[in-house]
C-alpha positions in Angstrom: 0.0 0.0 0.0 1.2 3.5 -0.9 2.6 5.7 1.9 -0.2 8.0 3.2 0.2 11.7 2.7 1.1 13.7 5.8 -1.6 16.4 6.7 0.1 19.8 6.8 -1.2 20.3 10.4 1.2 17.6 11.7 5.0 17.9 11.8 7.1 15.4 10.0 8.4 14.1 13.4 5.0 13.6 14.8 3.9 11.9 11.6 6.8 9.5 11.5 6.2 8.7 15.2 2.7 7.6 14.4 2.1 3.9 13.6 1.5 3.2 9.9 -2.0 1.9 10.5 -2.9 5.1 12.3 -1.4 7.2 9.6 -3.5 5.4 7.0 -6.6 5.9 9.1 -5.8 9.7 9.5 -5.3 10.0 5.8 -8.6 8.4 5.1 -10.3 10.7 7.6 -8.7 13.8 6.0 -10.1 12.7 2.6 -13.5 12.1 4.0 -13.5 15.4 5.8 -12.5 17.2 2.6 -15.4 15.6 0.7 -17.8 16.6 3.5 -16.5 20.2 3.5 -16.8 20.3 -0.3 -20.4 19.2 -0.2 -21.2 21.8 2.5 -19.6 24.5 0.4 -21.4 23.7 -2.8 -23.3 26.5 -4.5 -24.4 27.4 -8.0 -20.9 28.6 -8.9 -19.0 25.5 -8.0 -21.6 22.7 -8.6 -24.6 22.0 -10.7 -27.0 23.4 -8.0 -29.4 26.0 -9.2 -28.9 29.6 -8.0 -32.2 29.4 -6.1 -30.6 26.9 -3.8 -27.8 29.2 -2.7 -27.7 30.0 1.0 -27.3 33.5 2.3 -23.6 32.8 3.0 -22.8 32.0 -0.6 -20.5 34.4 -2.4 -22.2 36.8 -4.8 -22.3 35.8 -8.4 -19.5 37.5 -10.4 -20.6 40.2 -12.7 -20.5 39.2 -16.4 -17.8 41.0 -18.5 -19.7 43.0 -21.1 -18.7 42.3 -24.7 -18.8 44.6 -27.6 -20.0 48.2 -27.4 -21.4 49.4 -24.1 -25.2 49.3 -24.0 -27.7 51.5 -22.2 -31.2 50.4 -21.3 -33.9 50.7 -24.0 -33.2 51.7 -27.6 -29.7 52.6 -28.5 -28.7 56.1 -29.8 -29.4 56.2 -33.6 -31.8 53.2 -33.4 -34.7 53.9 -35.8 -38.1 54.4 -34.1 -40.3 51.2 -34.1 -44.0 51.6 -34.7 -46.8 49.1 -35.2 -47.7 48.8 -38.8 -51.3 49.9 -39.4 -53.7 47.4 -40.9 -55.6 48.4 -44.1 -58.8 50.3 -43.3 -60.8 47.7 -45.2 -59.7 45.0 -42.7 -60.4 46.7 -39.4 -63.5 45.7 -37.4 -64.9 49.2 -37.1 -64.1 52.7 -38.3 -65.0 55.7 -36.1 -64.5 59.1 -37.9 -63.7 62.0 -35.6 -64.2 65.6 -36.6 -63.3 68.8 -34.7 -66.4 70.7 -33.4 -64.9 74.0 -32.1 -61.9 76.1 -33.2 -59.6 76.3 -30.1 -58.4 79.8 -31.2 -61.6 81.8 -31.7 -64.1 79.3 -30.2 -66.1 79.3 -33.5 -68.3 76.3 -34.0 -67.1 74.1 -36.9 -69.9 72.7 -39.2 -69.9 69.1 -40.1 -69.8 69.8 -43.8 -66.4 71.4 -43.8 -64.1 69.7 -46.3 -61.2 67.9 -44.5 -57.6 68.9 -45.3 -55.5 66.0 -46.4 -55.8 62.4 -45.0 -57.0 61.8 -41.4 -54.5 60.8 -38.8 -55.1 57.1 -38.1 -55.1 55.4 -34.6 -55.9 51.7 -34.4 -56.8 50.3 -31.0 -56.4 46.5 -30.6 -58.5 44.8 -28.0 -59.9 41.3 -27.1 -63.4 40.9 -28.4 -66.1 40.3 -25.8 -68.1 37.4 -27.3 -69.8 34.2 -26.0 -68.1 30.9 -27.0 -69.0 29.4 -30.4 -71.3 26.5 -29.7 -72.4 24.3 -32.6 -75.3 21.8 -32.0 -75.3 18.7 -34.2 -78.7 17.0 -34.4 -78.6 13.3 -35.2 -81.9 12.2 -36.6 -83.2 8.6 -36.7 -85.4 7.4 -39.6 -87.1 4.1 -40.5 -85.9 2.3 -43.6 -88.8 2.0 -45.9 -87.4 -1.3 -47.3 -86.5 -3.4 -44.1 -88.3 -1.2 -41.5 -85.0 -0.9 -39.5 -84.2 2.2 -37.5 -81.3 4.1 -38.9 -79.5 6.8 -36.9 -77.2 9.5 -38.4 -73.5 8.9 -37.7 -71.1 11.4 -36.6 -68.9 12.8 -39.5 -65.2 12.5 -39.2 -64.9 16.3 -39.1 -67.1 16.5 -36.0 -65.4 16.2 -32.6 -66.5 13.1 -30.6 -67.2 15.1 -27.4 -68.3 18.5 -26.2 -65.2 20.5 -27.2 -63.6 21.3 -30.5 -60.0 21.2 -31.7 -59.3 24.8 -30.9 -60.4 24.2 -27.4 -58.2 21.2 -27.0 -55.3 23.1 -28.5 -55.8 26.0 -26.2 -55.8 23.8 -23.1 -52.6 22.0 -24.3 -51.0 25.4 -25.0 -51.9 27.0 -21.7 -50.9 24.0 -19.6 -48.0 22.5 -21.6 -46.4 25.8 -22.9 -47.3 28.4 -20.4 -47.5 26.0 -17.3 -50.9 27.2 -16.0 -52.2 24.6 -13.5 -55.3 22.7 -14.3 -57.4 24.3 -11.6 -56.3 27.8 -12.7 -57.0 26.8 -16.2 -60.6 26.0 -15.4 -61.0 29.5 -13.8 -59.3 31.2 -16.7 -61.6 29.5 -19.3 -64.7 30.4 -17.4 -63.6 34.0 -16.7 -62.2 35.0 -20.1 -64.0 32.8 -22.6 -67.2 31.9 -20.6 -66.6 28.2 -21.1 -67.9 25.9 -18.3 -65.5 23.0 -17.9 -64.3 20.8 -15.1 -60.7 19.8 -14.0 -61.5 16.2 -15.1 -62.5 17.4 -18.6 -59.3 19.5 -18.8 -57.1 16.4 -18.0 -59.1 14.3 -20.6 -58.6 16.9 -23.3 -54.8 16.9 -22.5 -54.8 13.3 -23.3 -56.5 13.9 -26.6 -53.7 16.4 -27.4 -51.1 13.9 -26.3 -52.5 11.2 -28.7 -52.7 13.7 -31.5 -49.0 14.6 -31.1 -47.7 11.0 -31.4 -46.9 11.3 -35.1 -45.0 14.5 -34.5 -43.1 13.0 -31.5 -42.2 10.0 -33.7 -41.0 12.4 -36.4 -38.7 14.1 -33.9 -37.3 10.7 -32.6 -36.3 9.8 -36.1 -34.6 13.2 -36.7 -32.6 12.9 -33.5 -31.5 9.4 -34.3 -30.1 10.6 -37.6 -28.6 13.9 -36.3 -24.9 14.6 -36.7 -24.6 16.1 -33.2 -26.8 16.4 -30.2 -26.7 18.0 -26.8 -28.0 15.6 -24.0 -28.9 16.3 -20.4 -31.4 15.0 -17.8 -33.2 16.2 -14.7 -35.3 14.6 -12.1 -39.1 14.4 -12.6 -42.0 13.4 -10.5 -44.8 11.0 -11.4 -47.0 10.1 -8.5 -45.0 8.1 -6.0 -42.2 7.4 -8.6 -39.1 9.5 -9.4 -38.3 9.2 -13.1 -35.9 11.4 -15.1 -36.7 13.8 -17.8 -34.1 13.4 -20.7 -33.6 15.8 -23.4 -31.6 15.6 -26.7 -31.2 18.9 -28.6 -30.2 18.7 -32.3 -30.0 21.4 -34.9 -33.3 20.2 -36.5 -35.4 19.1 -33.5 -35.5 18.7 -29.7 -36.6 15.5 -28.1 -37.8 15.0 -24.4 -38.4 11.7 -22.8 -39.6 10.7 -19.3 -37.8 7.5 -18.2 -37.4 5.5 -15.1 -33.7 5.7 -14.9 -30.6 7.7 -15.4 -28.3 5.1 -16.9 -26.9 4.1 -20.3 -30.1 2.1 -21.2 -32.2 5.3 -20.9 -29.6 7.3 -22.7 -29.5 4.8 -25.7 -33.4 4.8 -25.7 -33.3 8.6 -26.1 -30.8 8.6 -29.0 -31.8 5.2 -30.6 -29.3 2.4 -31.0 -28.6 3.6 -34.5 -27.3 7.0 -33.5 -23.8 7.6 -34.8 -23.2 11.3 -34.2 -21.5 13.4 -31.6 -22.8 13.8 -28.1 -22.2 16.9 -25.9 -23.0 16.1 -22.2 -21.7 16.3 -18.7 -19.6 13.5 -17.1 -22.5 11.3 -15.9 -21.4 7.7 -16.0 -24.2 6.8 -18.4 -22.4 8.5 -21.2 -19.2 6.5 -20.8 -20.7 3.8 -23.0 -20.1 6.2 -25.9 -16.7 6.3 -27.6 -14.7 9.3 -26.3 -14.0 10.4 -29.9 -17.8 10.8 -30.4 -18.2 12.9 -27.2 -17.8 16.5 -26.1 -17.5 16.9 -22.3 -19.0 20.1 -21.0 -16.3 22.5 -19.8 -18.8 24.7 -17.8 -19.4 21.7 -15.5 -15.6 21.1 -15.3 -15.0 24.7 -14.3 -17.6 24.4 -11.5 -15.9 21.2 -10.3 -12.5 22.9 -10.3 -13.8 25.9 -8.5 -15.2 23.6 -5.7 -11.7 22.1 -5.3 -10.1 25.6 -5.1 -12.6 26.7 -2.5 -12.0 23.6 -0.3 -8.9 23.8 1.9 -6.2 21.2 1.3 -2.9 20.7 -0.4 -4.7 20.2 -3.7 -5.7 23.8 -3.9 -2.7 25.0 -5.9 -3.1 22.3 -8.5 -6.8 23.0 -8.8 -6.1 26.7 -9.2 -3.6 25.9 -12.0 -6.2 23.8 -13.8 -8.9 26.4 -13.3 -6.6 29.1 -14.8 -5.9 26.8 -17.8 -9.7 26.2 -18.3 -10.2 30.0 -18.3 -7.6 30.3 -20.9 -9.4 27.7 -23.0 -12.6 29.8 -22.9 -10.7 33.0 -23.7 -9.2 31.4 -26.9 -12.7 29.9 -27.8 -14.3 33.3 -27.4 -11.9 34.8 -29.9 -12.7 32.0 -32.4 -16.5 32.3 -31.9 -16.3 36.0 -32.4 -14.5 35.5 -35.7 -11.2 37.0 -34.6 -9.2 33.8 -35.3 -9.8 30.8 -37.6 -9.8 27.1 -36.7 -6.1 26.7 -37.5 -5.2 29.5 -35.1 -7.6 28.0 -32.6 -5.7 24.7 -32.6 -2.3 26.4 -32.4 -3.3 28.6 -29.5 -4.8 25.7 -27.6 -1.9 23.2 -28.1 0.3 24.6 -25.3 -2.7 24.9 -23.0 -3.5 21.2 -23.7 0.0 20.2 -23.0 0.1 22.1 -19.7 -3.2 20.7 -18.5 -2.2 17.1 -19.4 0.9 17.4 -17.2 -1.0 18.9 -14.3 -3.7 16.3 -14.5 -1.2 13.6 -14.2 0.3 15.3 -11.1 -3.1 15.7 -9.6 -4.1 12.1 -10.4 -1.2 10.7 -8.4 -1.6 13.0 -5.4 -3.9 10.8 -3.4 -6.2 13.7 -2.4 -9.5 15.4 -3.2 -8.4 16.4 -6.7 -7.1 13.0 -7.7 -10.3 11.3 -8.7 -11.2 14.2 -10.9 -7.7 14.2 -12.4 -8.0 10.4 -13.3 -11.5 10.9 -14.7 -10.3 13.7 -17.0 -7.3 11.7 -18.2 -9.7 8.9 -19.1 -11.9 11.4 -21.0 -9.1 13.4 -22.5 -10.2 13.0 -26.1 -13.8 14.0 -25.2 -12.5 17.3 -23.8 -11.2 18.5 -27.1 -13.7 17.4 -29.8 -14.8 21.0 -30.3 -11.2 21.9 -31.4 -11.5 19.6 -34.4 -15.2 19.3 -35.3 -17.1 22.2 -36.8 -20.3 23.0 -35.1 -19.5 21.6 -31.7 -19.1 24.0 -28.7 -17.3 23.3 -25.5 -20.4 23.6 -23.3 -23.7 21.9 -22.9 -25.7 25.1 -22.6 -28.1 24.2 -25.5 -29.4 21.2 -23.4 -29.5 23.1 -20.1 -31.5 26.0 -21.7 -33.9 23.4 -23.2 -34.5 21.9 -19.7 -35.3 25.2 -18.0 -39.0 25.3 -19.1 -39.4 21.7 -17.9 -37.9 22.5 -14.5 -40.3 25.4 -14.1 -43.2 23.2 -15.0 -42.0 20.6 -12.5 -41.8 23.2 -9.7 -45.1 24.7 -10.5 -47.1 21.4 -10.9 -45.1 19.0 -8.7 -44.7 16.7 -11.7 -47.4 14.4 -13.1 -49.6 11.7 -11.5 -49.7 9.0 -14.1 -47.8 7.6 -17.1 -50.3 9.3 -19.4 -49.5 12.6 -17.8 -45.7 12.1 -18.4 -46.4 11.2 -22.1 -48.3 14.5 -22.4 -45.3 16.3 -20.8 -42.6 14.8 -23.1 -44.7 15.3 -26.3 -45.8 18.9 -25.5 -42.2 19.8 -24.6 -40.9 18.2 -27.7 -43.3 19.9 -30.1 -43.0 23.3 -28.3 -39.2 23.3 -28.4 -39.1 22.1 -32.0 -41.6 24.7 -33.2 -39.4 27.4 -31.5 -36.4 26.1 -33.3 -38.1 26.8 -36.6 -40.0 29.9 -35.5 -43.2 28.1 -36.2 -46.4 29.2 -34.3 -47.4 26.5 -31.9 -51.1 27.1 -31.5 -52.0 26.6 -35.2 -50.0 23.4 -35.3 -51.8 22.1 -32.2 -55.2 22.9 -33.8 -54.1 21.1 -37.1 -52.8 18.1 -35.2 -56.0 17.6 -33.1 -58.2 18.2 -36.2 -56.3 15.5 -38.2 -56.4 13.1 -35.3 -60.2 13.3 -34.9 -60.8 13.1 -38.7 -58.5 10.1 -39.1 -56.3 12.1 -41.5 -52.5 12.1 -41.7 -51.0 14.4 -39.1 -49.4 17.7 -40.1 -45.7 17.5 -40.7 -43.7 19.1 -37.8 -40.3 19.4 -39.4 -39.7 21.4 -42.5 -39.4 19.4 -45.7 -35.8 18.6 -46.6 -34.6 19.3 -43.1 -34.1 23.0 -43.7 
């Protein structure tokens, strides 16, 4: 067994006078105390914890260094004035002509038949119409067949909804709950107050399942697009489903974004998200589930790495100097990357500038890996994932962080916090399909509400679902 490292608090004489078994026990305790101290000192700047979990004692978040020209609030000097375009007069709901009645100078009454000078100044006021809901009654008659005397009742046409609510109503409920995260009970109140539609919480939940079923073709379309993508960002966060605690996974590609609720956080769930045929690059954190992917097809997130190194720097121990050196090198990596991203340097210069940083980091990681302290496990892990740290240097379109996946998860996290998750498997399917369609529509700047209406209409009419992704993958 290797000789245990002497704690700096003990002199060399006292350490050598201590039995070897006791020294090993003390070294083990020092490591455990360092790990405990690191956990206690975790905050949003040195771990993956959200800023909302920071205690009052946490250090203030550093101010971001502004880039480019300094900006002031509001429109910038020289920015052209932005005005709402006026609709053609022929398309407005009502035109109200206004004529002056009295001259403000001499107080003379102005007759109505005075010819106007030039065109009138136009002001258009937008407002929500006050109108009762549109209710259509379908009357199904029954007749007697004159040939066989059988009673024959009219059947519901495919274009007619099977229940009491139409496709726009279903789409609105899916939109307000699945996109804007309004709770079901608040949704009931909103529908009654604004649209004068009486509906129960149970009906709201049932209509969400209708929307969920209507979105199955779109969800399948996105799954196929992710499986064929050249590069995806992947991340996961905890979810709630009744008494179970599944995980919500996300894969963000250039063409689509896929969400999936699964009971697990391992490689099986990761491969279910990406499909076994996936052969592209994956940007992710260092969760063990991703270790089943070849390092040359991975990009490890440097933002996570910087938080981990900052945690080591802020925890007292003899590893602090090595951790500080590695953190400084990581900051240099981002400084070079920022210059490339801003177009100051090209990829050849990017490689050349990063080469000495890579060499220095490689040497310091090997020193840290052999130190037998709090930084050692991280050093060994990064040596093992060395190729996955630098994929962004060689492959066009890959960035050194997993920000795309983390941004995609934020609406889902807010939904989970506001609704406490779902209560059934059907609820989780609605969540993953609505999040998938919402994020993918945003990627293509496609209005979500019309798509939901079209999907529900096609579902009830037994017609092909509307295509979600643009033709040709554009």
